[in-house]
PAKOL-517388 format. One line per field, with one value per residue (C-alpha): residue number from 1; residue in one letter; x, y, z. Coordinates in steps of 0.2 Angstrom, whole numbers, plus 2048, in hexadecimal, padded with zeros to 3 digits. Example, Ala and Ser with C-alpha at 12.3 -4.5 7.8 and 13.67 -1.06 7.14 Angstrom:
<rs>
resi [1/2]
resn [a/s]
c1 [83E/844]
c2 [7EA/7FB]
c3 [827/824]
</rs>
This chain:
<rs>
resi [1/2/3/4/5/6/7/8/9/10/11/12/13/14/15/16/17/18/19/20/21/22/23/24/25/26/27/28/29/30/31/32/33/34/35/36/37/38/39/40/41/42/43/44/45/46/47/48/49/50/51/52/53/54/55/56/57/58/59/60/61/62/63/64/65/66/67/68/69/70/71/72/73/74/75/76/77/78/79/80/81/82/83/84/85/86/87/88/89/90/91/92/93/94/95/96/97/98/99/100/101/102/103/104/105/106/107/108/109/110/111/112/113/114/115/116]
resn [m/s/d/g/i/r/v/a/d/l/n/d/i/p/e/g/a/g/i/t/v/n/r/a/v/t/g/t/d/d/d/i/a/l/l/r/d/e/d/g/s/v/w/a/l/n/n/t/c/t/h/e/t/a/s/l/a/d/g/w/v/e/k/g/w/v/e/c/p/l/h/s/s/r/f/c/l/r/t/g/v/v/e/c/l/p/a/t/r/d/t/v/a/h/r/v/v/v/r/g/d/d/v/y/l/f/p/g/v/p/p/g/e/e/p/r]
c1 [B6D/B73/B61/B5D/B4C/B3C/B35/B25/B1A/B1F/B0B/B0F/B18/B0F/B19/B21/B21/B28/B24/B2E/B34/B37/B48/B47/B42/B52/B5E/B64/B67/B5A/B4B/B49/B40/B39/B39/B30/B38/B2B/B32/B2E/B3E/B3F/B4D/B54/B5B/B5B/B4A/B52/B56/B68/B61/B55/B46/B3D/B38/B3F/B2F/B24/B2D/B2C/B32/B36/B44/B51/B4E/B46/B42/B3F/B2F/B36/B43/B43/B52/B58/B5F/B64/B5A/B68/B77/B6F/B7B/B71/B70/B69/B67/B64/B6A/B7D/B81/B7B/B71/B75/B6C/B6B/B69/B59/B52/B3F/B3C/B2B/B22/B2C/B37/B49/B53/B64/B69/B7B/B7F/B7F/B77/B7F/B88/B86/B82/B90]
c2 [A92/AA5/AAA/A9A/A90/A95/A88/A8F/A9C/AA5/A9F/A8D/A8C/A8E/A95/A88/A7A/A76/A6F/A62/A67/A58/A55/A54/A66/A69/A5E/A5A/A45/A4B/A52/A62/A68/A7C/A80/A91/A96/A9E/AB0/AAD/AA9/A99/A8D/A7E/A6C/A5B/A56/A43/A43/A3C/A30/A26/A28/A38/A46/A57/A60/A57/A5E/A6C/A7A/A88/A94/A8F/A7B/A6F/A5F/A4F/A47/A34/A37/A47/A4C/A5E/A65/A7B/A83/A8F/A80/A70/A6B/A5E/A5F/A52/A3F/A33/A3A/A3E/A44/A55/A5A/A66/A76/A80/A93/A9A/AAD/AB4/AC0/AC6/AB6/AAD/AA0/A9D/A8C/A8C/A79/A77/A87/A89/A99/AA8/AA4/AA9/AA0/A9F]
c3 [BA4/BA8/BA9/BB4/BB0/BB3/BC3/BC9/BD0/BDF/BE5/BE0/BF1/C02/C0F/C18/C0D/BFA/BEC/BE1/BCF/BC3/BBD/BAE/BAD/BB7/BAF/BC2/BC7/BD5/BD6/BDD/BEA/BEE/BFC/C05/C16/C21/C1C/C09/C03/BF9/BF8/BEC/BF2/BEC/BEF/BF6/C08/C08/C17/C0D/BFF/C06/BFC/C05/BFD/C08/C17/C23/C21/C2E/C36/C25/C26/C1E/C29/C20/C22/C22/C31/C37/C31/C2C/C1F/C1D/C10/C0D/C0B/C09/C1A/C24/C38/C3F/C3E/C35/C27/C25/C18/C10/C01/BF2/BF3/BE1/BDD/BDC/BD7/BD9/BCC/BD0/BD3/BC9/BCE/BC5/BC9/BC6/BC7/BCC/BD2/BE5/BEC/BEE/BDE/BCC/BBF/BB1]
</rs>
């Protein structure tokens, strides 16, 4: 797993939006939302909002945050920390590396940490 799992082509993720990677591919308990901020950076969070069962990949991405499309809770792309109600629990952030146009996911590895 030290090389990560190739999960997308960079061009598949529009800036300001997200796509979903199925848990069968990632081996995680939840699907993963790959989210591309307006600066072009790519981030990964557990896909299901911690408030209700809405997809964060269907949310709005800007300025380092994703807003849930159901009730507008906001989560930090870097850490998964929730910023506002109605969600009160953080979500899980995962490490992403972009190599050329290939997007690699490191499930369970926090952003900024090296995989083991």
